C-alpha positions in Angstrom: 2.3 45.8 1.7 -0.9 46.1 3.1 -3.3 48.5 2.0 -4.9 50.5 4.5 -8.4 48.5 4.1 -6.4 45.0 3.9 -4.9 46.7 7.4 -7.8 47.4 9.3 -9.8 44.3 8.7 -6.7 42.2 9.5 -6.6 44.6 12.2 -10.0 44.3 13.0 -10.3 40.1 12.5 -7.1 39.3 15.0 -9.7 41.9 17.5 -12.6 39.7 17.5 -11.3 36.5 17.2 -9.0 37.3 20.6 -12.3 38.7 22.1 -14.4 35.4 21.2 -12.2 32.6 20.1 -14.7 32.1 16.8 -13.5 32.3 13.5 -14.3 35.4 12.1 -16.6 36.0 8.9 -17.1 38.5 6.4 -20.5 39.8 7.8 -18.8 39.9 11.4 -15.4 42.0 9.6 -18.6 44.5 7.5 -20.3 45.2 10.9 -17.1 45.7 13.2 -14.6 47.1 11.0 -16.4 50.8 10.2 -15.8 49.6 6.7 -18.3 50.4 3.9 -17.6 47.7 1.8 -19.7 44.9 -0.1 -19.2 41.1 1.0 -18.0 40.3 -2.0 -15.2 42.9 -1.5 -14.1 42.1 1.7 -14.1 37.8 0.7 -11.7 39.1 -1.6 -9.5 40.9 1.3 -9.8 37.5 2.8 -8.5 36.1 0.3 -6.0 38.4 -0.5 -4.8 38.0 3.7 -5.4 34.4 3.2 -2.9 33.8 0.2 0.0 35.8 2.2 -0.3 33.4 5.4 -2.1 36.5 7.5 -5.0 34.4 8.2 -6.0 31.0 8.1 -9.9 28.9 7.5 -10.6 26.0 9.9 -12.2 23.3 7.7 -15.3 23.8 10.2 -16.8 27.3 9.4 -16.6 29.9 6.9 -15.1 32.2 8.7 -10.9 32.7 9.2 -8.4 32.9 12.3 -5.2 34.7 12.4 -1.7 32.5 12.1 1.4 33.5 13.9 2.5 35.5 10.9 -0.5 37.4 11.3 -0.6 37.9 14.6 3.6 39.1 14.3 1.8 41.7 12.0 -0.8 42.9 14.5 1.7 42.8 16.9 4.4 45.1 15.3 2.6 47.3 13.2 -1.1 47.4 15.0 -1.2 47.2 18.2 -1.9 50.4 20.7 0.0 50.0 24.1 -2.4 51.6 26.8 -0.5 54.0 28.5 1.3 52.9 31.9 -0.9 53.1 35.0 -0.6 51.0 37.5 -4.4 52.2 39.6 -6.9 53.1 37.0 -5.9 51.0 33.8 -4.5 47.9 35.5 -5.9 48.1 39.1 -4.6 44.6 40.1 -1.0 45.8 39.8 -1.5 48.3 42.6 -1.8 45.3 44.9 1.0 43.5 43.1 2.9 46.7 44.0 2.1 45.8 48.5 3.4 42.2 47.6 6.4 42.7 45.7 8.1 45.4 49.0 12.1 44.8 49.6 12.2 41.2 51.3 14.2 38.2 51.0 15.0 37.3 47.0 13.4 34.5 46.7 10.4 35.7 47.9 9.8 38.1 45.7 10.9 36.0 43.2 7.3 34.0 44.1 5.5 36.4 44.5 6.2 37.7 41.0 5.2 34.6 39.5 1.8 34.7 41.2 1.3 38.4 39.9 1.7 37.6 36.5 -0.7 34.4 37.2 -3.2 36.5 38.7 -3.5 39.2 36.3 -3.6 37.3 33.3 -4.9 34.5 34.2 -2.1 32.3 31.9 1.3 31.1 33.6 3.3 33.5 35.1 7.3 32.5 35.0 9.8 34.1 36.6 13.8 33.3 36.7 15.8 33.4 39.8 18.2 36.3 40.2 21.4 35.1 38.3 24.5 34.9 41.1 28.4 36.0 39.3 30.4 33.2 39.2 33.3 35.0 41.6 35.8 33.8 43.9 36.1 35.5 46.4 38.8 32.5 48.7 38.9 29.5 47.3 40.7 26.6 49.5 42.1 22.9 48.9 42.0 20.1 51.7 43.6 17.1 51.4 41.1 14.0 51.8 43.2 10.8 51.0 45.4 10.2 48.2 44.6 12.0 45.1 41.4 13.3 46.6 40.8 17.2 47.6 38.0 19.2 48.5 37.2 22.1 46.9 35.9 24.9 49.2 35.1 28.2 47.3 33.4 30.9 49.3 31.7 34.1 47.2 31.4 37.0 47.6 28.8 37.3 49.6 29.4 34.5 52.4 28.0 31.9 49.7 30.4 28.9 50.6 30.0 25.4 48.5 32.1 22.6 48.4 33.4 19.4 46.0 35.2 16.8 46.2 37.7 16.4 43.2 39.9 13.7 42.1 43.4 14.5 40.8 46.0 13.0 38.8 48.3 12.4 41.7 48.7 13.0 45.4 49.0 15.9 46.8 50.6 17.2 50.1 49.0 19.6 52.4 51.7 22.0 51.8 51.3 22.0 48.3 47.0 22.5 48.2 48.2 25.5 50.6 50.5 26.9 48.7 47.7 26.5 45.5 45.4 28.1 47.3 47.6 31.3 48.8 48.6 32.1 44.9 44.8 31.7 43.6 43.6 34.1 45.6 45.9 36.5 45.1 46.4 36.7 41.6 42.6 35.6 40.7 40.3 36.6 43.3 37.4 39.0 42.8 37.2 37.7 39.1 34.3 36.6 37.3 34.3 32.7 36.5 34.6 33.4 33.2 37.5 36.2 33.9 39.2 33.6 35.0 38.8 31.0 32.5 39.9 33.4 30.2 43.0 34.6 31.6 44.2 30.9 32.1 44.1 30.5 28.5 47.4 32.9 28.2 48.9 32.0 31.6 48.1 28.2 31.7 52.1 27.5 30.7 53.5 30.1 33.3 51.5 28.3 35.9 53.2 25.7 37.9 52.2 21.9 36.7 50.0 21.6 40.2 48.7 24.6 40.2 47.3 25.1 37.1 45.6 21.5 37.4 44.2 22.7 40.5 43.1 26.2 39.2 41.2 24.5 36.3 39.8 21.9 38.2 38.5 24.8 40.7 36.6 27.2 37.7 35.6 23.5 35.8 33.4 23.6 39.5 32.6 27.4 40.0 31.0 27.2 37.0 29.0 24.1 37.0 28.0 26.2 40.7 27.2 29.2 38.9 25.5 27.8 36.1 23.3 25.7 39.0 22.3 28.8 39.8 21.1 30.6 37.1 18.8 28.0 35.8 16.1 28.1 38.9 12.7 29.1 37.1 9.3 30.0 39.5 6.4 28.4 37.4 2.5 30.1 38.9 -0.6 29.7 37.1 0.1 25.8 35.2 -3.7 24.7 36.4 -5.2 27.8 34.2 -4.0 26.3 31.2 -6.8 23.6 32.0 -10.1 25.9 32.0 -8.5 27.6 28.4 -10.7 26.7 25.4 -7.4 26.7 23.4 -6.3 23.8 24.7 -8.3 22.0 27.0 -10.5 20.1 24.1 -6.8 18.6 23.2 -5.1 16.2 26.1 -2.1 15.7 24.0 -1.2 19.6 23.7 -1.6 19.8 27.3 0.6 17.2 28.1 3.7 18.8 26.0 2.5 22.4 28.4 2.5 20.7 31.6 5.8 18.4 30.3 7.3 21.8 29.3 7.0 23.5 33.1 7.8 20.6 34.9 11.1 19.6 33.0 11.6 23.5 32.7 15.2 23.1 30.5 13.0 24.2 26.9 11.3 27.2 29.7 15.2 28.6 30.5 15.9 28.3 26.9 13.2 30.2 26.2 13.7 32.6 29.2 17.5 33.2 28.5 16.9 34.3 25.0 14.4 37.1 26.4 16.8 38.1 28.9 19.0 39.6 26.3 16.3 41.5 24.7 15.7 45.1 26.2 12.1 45.9 27.1 8.9 43.7 27.0 9.3 40.8 23.8 6.6 38.8 22.3 6.9 35.5 21.1 4.7 33.9 19.2 5.0 29.7 18.9 4.9 28.9 14.8 6.3 31.6 13.8 10.3 30.0 14.7 12.3 27.6 16.8 12.0 30.3 20.3 8.6 29.0 21.1 8.7 25.1 21.0 4.8 24.7 20.9 2.1 26.6 18.0 -0.6 27.2 20.3 1.8 28.9 22.8 2.7 33.1 22.4 5.3 35.0 25.4 5.7 37.8 26.6 8.3 38.8 28.7 11.2 41.4 30.1 13.9 41.4 31.9 14.4 42.7 35.1 17.6 43.9 36.8 19.3 45.0 40.2 21.5 47.7 40.6 21.5 48.6 37.1 22.2 45.0 35.3 19.8 42.1 34.1 20.1 39.4 36.3 16.9 37.4 35.1 13.7 37.5 33.1 9.8 37.9 33.8 7.0 37.0 32.1 3.6 35.3 31.1 3.1 32.3 29.1 -0.5 31.5 27.2 -2.2 30.9 24.2 -1.5 32.8 20.7 -4.7 34.3 21.4 -4.1 36.5 24.2 -4.7 40.5 25.2 -1.7 41.2 24.0 -1.7 45.3 25.1 -2.7 43.6 28.3 0.1 41.1 29.0 2.6 43.6 27.6 1.6 46.1 30.3 1.3 43.8 32.8 5.0 42.0 32.7 6.7 46.1 31.7 4.9 47.1 35.3 5.9 43.7 36.9 8.9 43.7 35.7 10.0 47.3 37.2 8.8 46.4 40.4 10.5 43.4 41.1 13.8 45.7 39.8 12.5 48.2 42.3 12.0 45.8 45.5 15.6 43.6 44.4 17.6 47.1 44.3 16.7 48.4 47.3 19.2 47.9 50.3 
């Protein structure tokens, strides 16, 4: 446990480093902390904080900078959240409210990513609303020997189809019978619910129906999965102007690969969607954030009371976390409001 003196010095060091981007020395800490401590005492406390892994000393400077553990302690115990006032404390959010009006969901998502990027001057990311994989209606159509077209219709009228290859040839009447059976018994259920029921009912189903049903569930799962992996990224070029990255082309290349491939990004945002409220992930403290230089501030958003996606800001660990929390929190509320209005 840190005593109050050590906490004050750590808080001051983190705030100064976030503001200036330069390692913080004992003299600066003495002036900024307001504590009447001798330089020797401050150096001793700094040595203790360094031993605890909360700060580090770059080899080119006598000052100290926060580590991932230091940022985490600062965020969890020392950060003072600002009042959530769109117009006074963050004027740009008032303009964001005008942009994020009820509209096509894709436009709301694109605008939200731009709002997050513009206000933070970092990278804004938003996952598109997940469509629940639900059967409303399904049809099987014979295309030729052992080739069947599966037509899957969702409750909102979205139609997807795929050609599957079956173990044996099916007559048109068998396919109609299978469609009717599935629609009568499984319509309106989610793909996962159908999958669970099949585990217990598969033995009772006739062979051709069970095989076609399994093929349909597989197709439905893949279709739903494809919808959930849409992510909108805005402001990647902001990274080029950040002193934390601009001098290291290797880091920049890895970051742009992250935003281009989006696989790791989706895994990160998927973790965020399972948490309530605003979450902060700091690079280097776990496997969640793939790069030590990055931090992510994220929050889920809802449609009609259900979490359907995640949005957030990605930037350097040296960011103004209190301001990012406010931007992300209010943007998630605005997106929820815009997408939930009929």
